[in-house]
C-alpha positions as CSV (number, residue, x, y, z in Angstrom):
1,M,7.3,212.0,48.3
2,P,8.1,215.0,46.0
3,T,5.5,216.4,43.6
4,L,5.3,214.4,40.4
5,T,5.9,216.0,37.1
6,P,5.6,214.4,33.7
7,T,8.7,212.9,32.2
8,A,9.1,212.9,28.4
9,D,8.9,209.5,26.7
10,V,12.3,208.4,25.4
11,H,12.1,206.4,22.1
12,G,9.1,204.4,23.4
13,A,10.2,203.7,26.9
14,Y,6.8,204.8,28.3
15,P,4.1,204.1,25.7
16,R,0.4,204.2,26.3
17,L,-1.5,201.1,25.4
18,T,-4.4,201.1,22.9
19,D,-7.9,199.8,23.7
20,D,-7.3,196.7,21.7
21,Q,-4.0,196.0,23.5
22,I,-5.7,196.4,26.9
23,T,-8.5,194.1,25.8
24,I,-5.9,191.4,25.0
25,L,-4.3,191.8,28.4
26,R,-7.7,191.7,30.1
27,S,-8.1,188.1,28.7
28,C,-5.3,186.9,31.0
29,G,-5.4,189.4,33.8
30,Q,-7.5,190.5,36.8
31,K,-8.7,194.0,37.7
32,R,-7.7,195.2,41.1
33,Q,-8.7,198.4,43.1
34,V,-5.7,200.2,44.6
35,C,-5.6,202.9,47.2
36,E,-3.2,205.8,47.8
37,G,0.2,204.8,49.3
38,E,-0.2,201.1,48.3
39,H,2.9,199.4,47.0
40,L,2.4,197.4,43.9
41,F,6.0,196.1,44.2
42,R,9.0,197.1,46.3
43,A,12.7,197.5,45.4
44,G,14.7,194.4,46.4
45,E,11.8,192.1,46.2
46,R,10.6,189.9,43.3
47,T,7.4,190.5,41.6
48,D,5.6,188.0,39.4
49,E,3.0,190.4,38.1
50,F,2.7,192.8,35.2
51,F,0.6,195.9,36.0
52,V,-1.4,198.2,33.6
53,V,-2.8,201.4,35.1
54,L,-6.5,201.6,34.2
55,S,-7.3,204.7,36.4
56,G,-5.5,206.7,39.0
57,R,-1.7,207.3,39.1
58,V,1.4,205.3,40.2
59,A,4.8,206.6,41.0
60,V,8.0,204.6,40.3
61,V,10.4,205.7,43.0
62,E,13.9,204.9,44.1
63,T,14.7,205.2,47.8
64,H,18.1,206.8,48.4
65,D,19.4,208.0,51.8
66,D,15.8,207.5,53.2
67,L,14.3,209.8,50.6
68,D,12.0,208.8,47.7
69,H,13.1,210.0,44.3
70,V,10.6,209.8,41.5
71,V,11.9,208.0,38.5
72,Q,8.7,208.1,36.5
73,W,4.9,208.3,36.9
74,H,2.3,206.3,35.2
75,G,-1.2,207.3,34.4
76,P,-4.1,205.5,32.6
77,R,-3.0,203.1,29.8
78,S,0.6,203.0,31.1
79,F,2.3,199.7,32.2
80,L,4.8,199.3,35.0
81,G,8.0,197.3,35.3
82,E,11.2,196.7,33.4
83,L,13.2,193.8,32.1
84,G,13.4,192.0,35.5
85,V,9.7,191.2,35.4
86,L,10.3,188.9,32.4
87,E,13.5,187.4,33.8
88,G,12.5,186.8,37.4
89,Q,14.8,189.3,38.9
90,T,14.2,191.4,42.0
91,A,12.8,194.9,41.4
92,F,15.4,197.8,41.3
93,V,12.7,200.4,42.0
94,S,9.4,200.6,43.9
95,A,5.9,201.3,42.5
96,V,3.6,203.3,44.9
97,V,0.0,204.4,44.2
98,N,-0.1,208.2,44.2
99,R,-3.8,208.5,43.3
100,P,-6.3,205.7,43.9
101,G,-7.8,203.9,41.0
102,E,-7.7,200.5,39.3
103,V,-5.0,198.4,37.8
104,L,-4.9,195.3,35.7
105,A,-2.6,192.6,37.0
106,V,-1.2,189.9,34.7
107,G,1.0,187.0,35.9
108,S,4.6,187.1,34.6
109,G,4.1,183.6,33.1
110,A,1.0,184.6,31.2
111,L,2.9,187.7,30.0
112,R,5.7,185.7,28.6
113,D,3.2,183.6,26.7
114,L,1.6,186.7,25.4
115,L,4.9,188.0,24.0
116,T,4.8,185.1,21.6
117,R,1.1,184.9,20.8
118,E,0.7,188.7,20.3
119,P,3.9,189.8,18.6
120,A,2.9,193.4,18.1
121,L,1.9,193.9,21.7
122,G,4.9,191.9,22.8
123,D,7.3,194.1,20.9
124,V,5.9,197.2,22.5
125,I,6.4,195.8,26.0
126,L,9.7,194.2,25.4
127,R,11.1,197.3,23.7
128,A,9.9,199.5,26.5
129,Y,11.4,197.2,29.1
130,L,14.8,197.1,27.3
131,L,14.9,200.9,27.2
132,R,13.9,201.3,30.8
133,R,16.7,198.9,31.9
134,T,19.2,201.0,29.9
135,M,17.8,204.2,31.4
136,L,18.1,202.8,35.0
137,A,21.7,201.8,34.3
138,G,22.5,205.2,32.9
139,T,21.3,207.0,36.0
140,G,23.0,204.7,38.5
141,T,19.7,203.4,39.9
142,G,19.9,200.1,41.7
143,F,22.1,198.5,44.3
144,R,25.3,200.0,45.5
145,I,28.8,198.6,45.3
146,I,31.1,200.1,47.9
147,G,34.8,199.5,47.6
148,S,38.2,200.7,46.6
149,P,39.1,200.9,43.0
150,F,42.4,199.2,43.9
151,S,40.6,196.1,45.2
152,A,40.4,193.2,42.8
153,D,37.1,192.1,44.3
154,T,35.6,195.5,43.8
155,R,36.6,195.4,40.1
156,R,35.2,191.9,39.9
157,L,31.8,192.9,41.2
158,L,31.7,196.0,39.0
159,E,32.5,193.9,35.9
160,F,29.9,191.3,36.8
161,A,27.2,193.9,37.3
162,A,28.1,195.6,34.0
163,R,28.3,192.5,31.9
164,N,24.9,191.3,33.2
165,R,23.4,194.7,32.6
166,L,22.3,195.2,36.2
167,P,21.4,198.7,37.4
168,H,23.9,199.7,40.0
169,R,26.2,202.5,41.2
170,W,29.6,202.5,42.6
171,A,30.7,204.4,45.7
172,D,34.4,204.8,45.5
173,L,35.8,204.2,48.9
174,E,38.9,206.4,48.2
175,K,37.0,209.5,47.1
176,D,33.2,209.3,47.7
177,T,32.1,210.8,51.0
178,E,28.8,208.9,50.5
179,A,30.7,205.7,50.9
180,E,32.3,206.7,54.1
181,A,29.0,207.9,55.6
182,L,27.2,204.8,54.6
183,L,29.8,202.5,56.1
184,M,29.6,204.4,59.4
185,R,25.8,204.0,59.4
186,L,26.1,200.3,58.7
187,G,28.9,199.8,61.2
188,I,31.3,198.3,58.6
189,A,35.0,199.0,58.6
190,P,36.7,200.0,55.3
191,E,38.8,196.9,55.4
192,E,35.7,194.8,55.3
193,T,34.8,196.1,51.8
194,P,33.8,195.6,49.1
195,I,30.1,195.3,50.0
196,V,26.9,195.3,48.1
197,V,24.1,197.3,49.7
198,W,20.5,196.7,48.8
199,H,17.6,199.1,49.0
200,D,16.6,198.1,52.6
201,Y,20.3,198.4,53.7
202,R,20.7,194.6,53.5
203,V,24.4,194.1,53.1
204,L,26.3,191.4,51.2
205,R,29.9,191.4,52.3
206,N,32.3,190.7,49.4
207,P,29.8,188.3,47.8
208,S,30.9,185.9,45.1
209,N,29.4,186.4,41.7
210,V,27.1,183.5,42.4
211,E,25.9,184.9,45.7
212,L,25.2,188.3,44.0
213,A,23.3,186.6,41.2
214,Q,21.2,184.5,43.6
215,A,20.3,187.6,45.6
216,I,18.9,189.5,42.6
217,G,17.2,186.4,41.0
218,L,19.6,186.3,38.1
219,R,20.7,182.7,38.6
220,A,18.2,179.9,37.9
221,E,17.7,177.1,40.4
222,T,20.0,174.1,40.2
223,A,19.0,172.0,37.2
224,A,17.2,168.8,38.0
225,K,19.2,165.6,38.2
226,G,19.0,163.1,35.4
227,V,20.0,163.2,31.8
228,C,18.8,166.1,29.7
229,D,18.7,166.3,25.9
230,L,20.9,169.3,25.5
231,V,23.4,171.2,27.6
232,V,24.7,174.5,26.0
233,V,28.0,175.8,27.4
234,G,28.2,179.5,26.6
235,A,25.4,182.0,26.2
236,G,26.6,184.2,23.4
237,P,24.6,184.4,20.1
238,G,25.5,180.8,19.1
239,G,24.6,179.4,22.5
240,L,21.4,181.3,22.8
241,A,20.4,180.3,19.3
242,A,20.9,176.7,20.2
243,A,18.9,177.2,23.4
244,V,16.0,178.8,21.5
245,Y,15.9,176.2,18.8
246,G,16.5,173.3,21.1
247,A,13.8,174.2,23.7
248,S,11.3,175.2,21.0
249,E,11.7,171.7,19.5
250,G,11.0,170.0,22.7
251,L,14.5,169.2,23.9
252,S,15.1,169.6,27.6
253,T,17.7,172.4,27.5
254,V,20.1,173.9,30.1
255,V,22.4,176.8,29.3
256,L,25.5,177.6,31.3
257,D,27.7,180.7,31.2
258,A,30.5,181.7,33.5
259,V,29.9,185.4,33.4
260,A,26.8,186.7,31.5
261,T,24.5,186.1,28.6
262,G,25.4,187.8,25.3
263,G,29.1,186.8,25.0
264,Q,31.3,189.3,23.1
265,A,28.2,190.5,21.1
266,G,26.7,191.6,24.4
267,T,29.5,194.1,24.9
268,S,28.8,195.7,21.6
269,S,27.1,199.1,21.6
270,R,25.5,198.5,18.2
271,I,25.4,195.7,15.6
272,E,24.4,197.3,12.3
273,N,24.9,194.4,9.8
274,Y,22.6,191.8,11.4
275,L,19.8,190.7,9.1
276,G,16.4,192.1,10.0
277,F,17.6,195.2,11.9
278,P,18.1,197.9,9.4
279,A,18.6,200.5,12.2
280,G,21.0,198.2,14.0
281,I,20.6,196.6,17.4
282,S,22.7,196.8,20.5
283,G,24.4,193.7,21.7
284,M,22.5,194.1,25.0
285,E,19.1,194.2,23.3
286,L,19.9,191.2,21.1
287,A,21.0,189.2,24.1
288,E,18.0,190.1,26.3
289,R,15.6,189.4,23.5
290,A,17.2,185.9,23.0
291,V,17.1,185.2,26.8
292,V,13.4,186.1,27.0
293,Q,12.7,183.9,23.9
294,A,14.7,180.9,25.3
295,N,12.9,181.2,28.7
296,R,9.6,181.3,26.9
297,F,10.3,177.9,25.3
298,G,11.4,176.4,28.6
299,A,15.2,176.6,28.4
300,R,16.9,176.9,31.8
301,I,19.6,179.6,31.8
302,D,22.1,179.4,34.6
303,V,24.4,182.4,35.1
304,P,27.0,182.4,36.5
305,A,27.8,178.7,36.1
306,E,31.3,177.9,35.0
307,A,32.0,174.6,33.1
308,A,35.2,173.1,34.4
309,G,35.5,169.8,32.5
310,L,33.9,167.4,30.0
311,E,33.9,163.6,29.7
312,Q,31.8,160.9,28.2
313,R,30.4,157.9,30.0
314,D,28.2,155.2,28.6
315,G,27.1,157.2,25.6
316,T,26.3,160.4,27.5
317,S,28.4,163.5,28.2
318,L,29.1,164.7,31.7
319,V,29.8,168.4,32.2
320,R,31.6,169.2,35.4
321,L,31.0,172.6,37.0
322,A,33.5,174.7,38.9
323,D,31.3,174.6,42.0
324,G,31.5,170.8,42.1
325,G,28.2,170.1,40.5
326,T,27.6,168.1,37.3
327,L,25.2,168.0,34.4
328,T,24.6,164.9,32.2
329,A,23.3,165.2,28.7
330,T,22.9,163.3,25.5
331,N,24.1,166.3,23.5
332,V,26.4,169.2,24.4
333,V,26.9,172.3,22.4
334,V,30.2,174.1,23.1
335,A,29.6,177.8,22.5
336,T,32.2,179.3,24.9
337,G,33.4,181.7,22.2
338,A,36.6,183.7,22.4
339,R,37.8,186.4,24.8
340,Y,39.5,189.6,23.8
341,R,43.2,189.4,24.4
342,R,44.6,191.5,27.2
343,L,46.9,194.3,26.3
344,T,50.4,193.8,27.7
345,A,51.7,197.4,27.7
346,A,53.1,198.8,30.9
347,G,50.4,200.1,33.3
348,V,47.5,198.3,31.6
349,E,47.0,195.7,34.3
350,R,47.0,198.3,37.1
351,F,44.3,200.3,35.4
352,E,41.9,197.5,34.3
353,G,38.5,198.6,35.5
354,L,39.9,202.1,36.2
355,G,39.8,203.4,32.7
356,V,41.1,200.3,30.8
357,H,38.0,198.4,29.4
358,Y,37.4,195.4,27.2
359,A,33.8,196.3,26.4
360,A,32.1,199.5,25.3
361,T,28.6,199.7,26.6
362,V,26.6,202.3,28.4
363,W,28.1,201.0,31.7
364,E,31.7,201.7,30.6
365,A,30.9,204.8,28.7
366,R,29.3,206.5,31.7
367,T,32.7,206.6,33.4
368,C,34.3,208.8,30.7
369,R,31.5,210.9,29.3
370,L,32.8,214.2,27.7
371,D,36.4,212.9,28.0
372,T,38.9,212.1,25.3
373,V,39.3,208.3,24.9
374,T,41.3,205.8,22.9
375,V,40.2,202.6,21.2
376,V,42.7,199.9,20.2
377,G,41.9,197.5,17.4
378,G,41.1,197.3,13.7
379,G,38.0,195.0,13.6
380,N,34.3,195.6,13.7
381,S,34.1,195.7,17.5
382,A,36.7,198.5,17.7
383,G,34.9,200.4,14.9
384,Q,31.5,200.1,16.6
385,A,33.1,201.2,20.0
386,A,34.7,204.2,18.4
387,L,31.4,205.4,16.8
388,F,29.5,204.8,20.1
389,L,31.9,206.7,22.2
390,A,32.2,209.6,19.8
391,R,28.5,210.4,20.5
392,E,29.7,212.2,23.7
393,S,33.5,212.2,23.7
394,P,35.1,215.3,22.2
395,A,37.8,213.1,20.6
396,V,38.3,209.4,20.0
397,H,41.7,208.1,19.0
398,L,41.4,204.8,17.1
399,L,44.7,203.0,17.2
400,V,45.4,200.4,14.6
401,R,48.5,198.3,14.4
402,G,48.3,197.7,10.7
403,G,48.4,200.0,7.7
404,D,44.7,200.1,6.9
405,L,41.2,199.3,8.2
406,E,40.1,197.3,5.2
407,H,41.8,194.1,6.4
408,S,39.2,193.2,9.1
409,M,36.6,196.0,9.3
410,S,33.3,196.1,7.4
411,R,33.1,198.8,4.7
412,Y,30.1,200.5,6.2
413,L,32.0,201.1,9.5
414,I,35.0,202.4,7.7
415,D,32.9,204.9,5.7
416,R,31.3,206.2,8.9
417,I,34.5,206.4,10.8
418,E,36.3,208.3,8.0
419,R,33.4,210.9,7.9
420,H,33.2,211.4,11.6
421,P,34.9,214.6,12.7
422,R,35.7,213.4,16.3
423,I,37.3,210.1,15.4
424,H,41.0,210.2,14.6
425,V,42.4,207.1,13.1
426,R,46.1,206.4,13.8
427,L,47.6,203.6,11.6
428,H,50.8,201.7,12.4
429,T,50.3,202.6,16.0
430,E,50.7,200.5,19.2
431,V,50.2,201.3,22.9
432,R,53.4,201.2,24.9
433,E,52.3,202.5,28.3
434,V,49.2,203.7,30.2
435,T,49.8,206.3,32.9
436,G,47.9,208.1,35.6
437,E,47.5,208.6,39.3
438,D,44.4,206.7,40.4
439,R,42.9,206.1,36.9
440,V,43.9,206.5,33.3
441,E,45.1,209.9,32.3
442,S,47.3,209.4,29.2
443,V,48.4,206.8,26.8
444,V,51.9,206.5,25.3
445,V,51.8,205.3,21.7
446,E,54.5,204.4,19.2
447,D,54.6,204.4,15.5
448,N,55.7,200.8,14.7
449,R,57.6,201.9,11.6
450,T,59.6,204.9,12.9
451,H,59.5,204.0,16.6
452,E,58.5,207.6,17.3
453,Q,56.5,207.9,20.6
454,Q,53.8,210.3,21.5
455,V,51.7,210.9,24.6
456,L,47.9,211.1,24.1
457,A,45.8,212.7,26.8
458,A,42.9,210.2,27.4
459,R,40.7,209.2,30.3
460,A,40.0,205.7,29.1
461,L,41.4,203.0,26.9
462,F,39.1,200.5,25.2
463,V,40.8,197.3,23.9
464,F,39.6,195.1,21.1
465,I,42.7,193.4,19.8
466,G,41.8,189.9,18.7
467,A,40.6,186.9,20.6
468,R,41.8,183.6,22.1
469,P,39.4,180.7,22.3
470,A,37.8,179.8,25.7
471,T,38.7,176.2,25.6
472,S,41.0,175.7,28.6
473,W,38.1,174.0,30.5
474,L,38.1,171.2,27.9
475,A,41.7,170.1,28.7
476,D,42.2,166.9,26.7
477,A,38.5,166.1,26.3
478,V,38.3,167.2,22.6
479,T,40.8,167.7,19.9
480,L,42.0,171.3,19.5
481,D,43.9,172.9,16.6
482,G,47.2,174.6,16.9
483,R,45.6,177.8,18.1
484,G,43.3,176.2,20.7
485,F,40.1,176.3,18.6
486,I,37.9,173.2,18.1
487,P,37.9,171.5,14.7
488,T,34.7,169.9,13.6
489,G,33.3,167.6,11.0
490,Q,35.8,166.5,8.3
491,D,38.5,168.6,9.9
492,V,38.6,166.2,12.9
493,A,37.5,162.9,11.3
494,Q,41.0,161.5,10.6
495,A,42.5,162.4,13.9
496,T,39.6,160.7,15.8
497,A,38.9,157.8,13.5
498,D,39.1,155.2,16.2
499,I,36.2,156.9,18.1
500,W,33.9,156.7,15.1
501,K,34.5,153.1,13.9
502,P,32.0,151.6,16.4
503,L,29.4,154.0,15.1
504,A,30.1,153.3,11.5
505,R,30.0,156.9,10.6
506,V,32.1,160.1,10.5
507,P,31.6,163.3,12.6
508,L,28.6,165.4,11.6
509,A,29.3,168.9,10.2
510,L,29.6,170.7,13.6
511,E,30.5,167.6,15.6
512,T,33.8,167.6,17.5
513,G,36.0,164.5,18.1
514,L,33.3,163.3,20.6
515,P,29.9,161.9,19.5
516,G,27.1,164.2,20.4
517,V,29.4,167.1,21.3
518,F,29.1,170.1,18.9
519,A,31.0,173.3,18.6
520,V,29.5,176.6,17.3
521,G,30.5,180.2,16.9
522,D,33.9,181.8,17.6
523,V,35.2,178.8,19.5
524,R,35.0,176.6,16.4
525,S,38.1,176.3,14.2
526,G,37.5,178.0,10.8
527,S,34.3,179.8,11.9
528,V,33.3,183.2,10.4
529,K,33.5,185.6,13.3
530,R,30.1,187.2,12.8
531,V,27.0,187.2,14.9
532,A,24.8,185.9,12.1
533,S,27.2,183.0,11.5
534,A,27.2,182.0,15.2
535,V,23.3,182.1,15.3
536,G,23.1,180.0,12.2
537,E,25.5,177.4,13.6
538,G,23.6,177.3,16.9
539,A,20.4,176.5,15.0
540,M,22.2,173.9,12.8
541,A,23.7,172.2,15.9
542,V,20.2,171.5,17.2
543,R,19.3,169.8,13.9
544,L,22.4,167.6,14.2
545,A,21.7,166.9,17.9
546,H,18.3,165.4,16.7
547,E,20.3,163.1,14.5
548,H,22.4,162.0,17.4
549,L,19.4,161.5,19.5
550,G,17.9,159.3,16.8
551,E,21.1,157.2,16.9
552,V,21.3,156.7,20.7
553,G,17.7,157.1,21.7
554,P,16.2,159.7,24.1
555,P,17.2,159.6,27.8
556,A,13.9,158.2,28.9
557,T,14.5,155.0,26.9
558,R,18.1,154.3,28.0
């Protein structure tokens, strides 16, 4: 192992605990003597313990090409781990004792309880864990995905890892000599890719998203059979809010999402107008905090788990899953949100994942650092992406189809964009073509008034051009409006009057055309497309679910 050198703390990623904080942790932990060379946890294995170094020194290392590379060292008063400790995931790095001493070990369950009972200490730990996860992602630590950029399965795995904020690195089969050497070592032919390689050279051959999730501990166990109080379909801000409030109020709660927690908000680099966060908060951090909170109250979060249908039987709702399973619940909250529309210009489909992105987080940004990029869209998501990318990009072209930004972008974003020297706003501009050899190299744009075209050199294109509701899985189960969104309350009462006559009431405020089925957030017709609004609706839906439970009775009595 190489000689350890101190690494500067980054915004609180490696804080030292105070005497009082260690005393609190001692109340639910056990002291343990450790010797040099002992592993406290290993990459690729789950750990259910949180460690504080009381004396001695511990190295956090990543093994790459049979060599140990030090990520960080921890001395007295430091604590180990990152976000996976709280979420039951496998470790992405190993912790090895470098100097013998003593550690304090706290079970992960006790730690989650502590985050709620001791908010000041909990915030220190959670903030550090979130930062460490981001740092691991930024350096490409974690499992390896080996495959061709022209493979749809390679792009699928890369998108899944990025959306779920999983530390990983990609070895490009077309360019990376490391990929070729590793395939030879593993005895795998190029045509057998993509593969996912774990730290101990365990190989997953073209795994499905579910298989990859299960391997790293991301996906929860299959929910127990029977009727639960609440199933939440969609894990964006609205769905996670429903999960937190439902579980905290004693409802048996299961959350499903086909891709990742966080929804569209999870792809945002920074949300600056969310109440209570004056310095802003990244979509990733907001999502991870909500997941930890929901887990703490007992909600079961199952990702990826795709809902494929909905029907009602004998007063309960049956959610059919794409894998053939089913969940039965007294109440269902539909929070599937909306998806950014795909750009239809020539060349876009070919370069999706190769420079064309529909999110702007650290995962996408690391592929085009120090390069000129373009952002398409005139809403808050586009504005936030432009500001985030301009931190390192020499130039960001913000392409807006309309004649101004005021129509759909918040004033605080407009002011910052107009003052930023590296962001160039192009109004009345639309993308006509994306060109390049094996990735995006330039974007052909057109003035939609004069039809004059221009070629912009750019290594990436980030698209935020409006959204379509994710309601195809509902088919004819609930009433939809003309654009595919779900009307609720009075907006759907007349169209579904026959359903409500036996109940002698009209739909509740967020209730759809089916009793006990609620819609919240972007998927709801007429909703305000803001994170705070979705969170409020998620909380309100739980209050309404209690009313429906009072009407039909809890599952145990039926």
